[in-house]
N, C-alpha and C positions, 0 to 999 in steps of 0.2 A: 642189369649185370652185362661186363663188358667181355663181349665177344670177340675170339681172334681174329686176325684180317685172313680173307681166304686164301693168300699162296703161303701161310705160315700159322706157327704155334706162338705162344709166351713162352714156350720153354728156350732155354738159351744153352747154347752148345759150348760147353767149357772152349774148346778150338778155337768158338769165334770173339772170345771176351780181348778187345782191343788192349795190346799191348803196345809200352812204350821202346825206344831203341836207345841204346848206350852203349858207350864204345868202352872195351874194353882197354888194357894196358899194350896191346899188341895192334890193337888198330881195327878188329875185327870188329864186328856190330853184337851187339848182345839186345836180347830181347828177356823183357821181364811184364809180367803181364799186371797190369794196372790195379785189377782187385787181387788180391791175393785168400784165395778160402782155405780154410782150415776146418775140418770134422763139420761141415756142412755149414758155417758161418764166415762171416769175413771179420780181421783183424781191423781193430782203428789205432792201433799204435802200442808202444811199448807202457803203457799206464794203465790201458786195461787189462792188459794180462797180469799185470801186476795186483791188480787190484781182485781179480779173479785167483790169483794164487792165494792174497792174502784170505779171500774170503774160504778157498777151500780149506786151507790151516785152520782155522778158528773153526770150522766144524767141524775138523778132525779131531783138534783137541776137546771142544765140546762132547763129542761121543765118545772120545775114549778113557777123558773124565771123569764121564757118565754127570757132567753136573748138573742136568735135570734131577737126579736123585740126591744130588747132594742142596742144589737152592732150594731149599723147601720155605716156605711162606713165613713160617718162625725165624729162620736163619736169614733171610731178608730183609724182613723188620728188625730183626737185631743190627746187622750191618747197617742198616739206614738210620738207625736209632745213634749208633756211637759216629756215625759221619757228620749227623746233624746237632749231636750235642757237643761234637770235636772242634767246628767251626764257630767263633762266636758271632759274629751276625747271625747266622741261620737259630743260633740259641735263644737270641735276646727277639729272635723274628716270631718265636714257637713256641718256647717252653717257661719263659718270666710270664708273671701272673698279669703285667701289663702288654705283654705281647700284644699286635692287630692278628694274630693267629693262636692266641692260646685257646679259641673254643676247639680247636682241632685239638689240640693235647688235652682237653678237659672231655671233647666225646671218648677219645681212645682210653681216658682212665675210667669213665662210666662204664664201657664196653669191658675192659680190663677186668672189674669188679665181677663181672659174670662170666667170664670166661672159664675158670676152675670147676664152677659147679654145671657148666654145660658141660666140658669135657667129661667130667665124670659120668652124668648120665648117657654120654657116647659108651663110654668104658662098659656102662652098666648094661646097654642095649648089647654090646659083642658077649656080654657075659650072661646072657639067656639061657644057653644050653649049658652053663656051669662052667668053670675053668679047663674043663678036662676035655673039652670038646675043639681045642685046636690041635694042629694036624702035627705040631712040631714033637712029641711026644714026651715020656717020663725022662729019659736020659738027657734029651735036649733041656729040657725045663730044668732041670737038677744041676746041669751043667750052668746054666745060664745064672743062677741064682746062686751057686757057690763062687762064680768068679765075678760076682757083682759085689756079694756082701763079706767073701771071706779073703778074697786077692788082691782087690782094688784099694781097700783101707790101709793095707800095709805098705802098699805103691804110694798113695798120699803121704802117708806118714815119712818115707826116706825123701818124697820130692821136698815136702814142708822141712823136714830137718837139714837138709843140702841146701835151701835157699837161706836158711838162717845162719847157718855156717858159713855162707857165701856175704851176710850183709844183705839180703835183698830186702829183712822182713824190718818193720818196725821196731827198734830194740825196749826192749819191757812191756812190749804188750802182749801178756800173754793170752788174752781173750781174743785178739786177732788170730792168736795162732790155732786156740782151743777152736774157732768158728772154721778156720781154713783145714782141719783134722776132720771136723764133725762133716764138710760136706761131700769128703770121699767117703764116710759110710752113710750115706743117707740112701736111701734108696732109688730106684729109679723113678724119673720124675714122670708125672701122668702124660705131659704134654709130648713126649715121645708116642705115646699110644695115640693120638692126634695125628701125629705126621705117621705113625705106620697105616692108620687108617685112610691117609691118603693114597696109600700105595698100594690099595686092593687088600693089605693083611692087619687087620684092627682084631679078629678074632684073636690070634697068634699073639702079638701082643698084649691086646689083655687080659688073655691068660698067663703070659711071663710077670707082669704088674701084678696080678693079682698076688701070685706065690712070693713076688720077693717082699711086696709089702707084706705078706704075713709073718714072714721069717725076717724081715728086720726089726719086729718087735725085739727080736731076742737077739740078735748080732749086734743094733745098735746100744742096747746097754751095755754089753761088753765091752763094745769098744772105747763109748764115753768113760767107762770105769778107768781103761787104758789112759786113753789122753788125760784125765784130770792127774792120775798118778804120775804122768811123765811132766806134765807142764806144772803142776804145785806141788 
């Protein structure tokens, strides 16, 4: 270890920092410190301060928008798949059967076939104490089921009809319109239960999914009859 000299220490007095002398407009000397201190550190130039400001801004947006809760693994995988599929070079490199990296796609397809059974097993494990073991309560669960199965389908019907009026949908393709309408009346995906399980609320999500799928048997039958009467 280095020891301080006998006549002093390693501590530097701010008053003893070397200064440079410049001349003011009136001819009097102006003294500026060679090293500028700010909050315990030294400035290295405007680029460094700009870099730190950008980092602070990005960190603020990341925390304010709660991107950690939004960017879950399924969403990240979906965005990555859309990017890879939209670029022709990457698509021919990964997704085509004769691509050099098609083994990666083949492995993902094999894992994807087992995804739904694994998710159902996880949901079943969360329902080990019954669907009423969640902390949401009867009113909250009933409101979620009502909103998903009764309120969402009319909104989807209005969106599809508006898109049809504006010419966004293929003409004379009633089956395509029926699929668009049907997806709004479907129960919540079991994948949402897996995402909720990552956030530590798997029991609540499993209870809601249980009741949504139970009552969807009745609601889907009614909405399918209505959609068929509208389209055909």
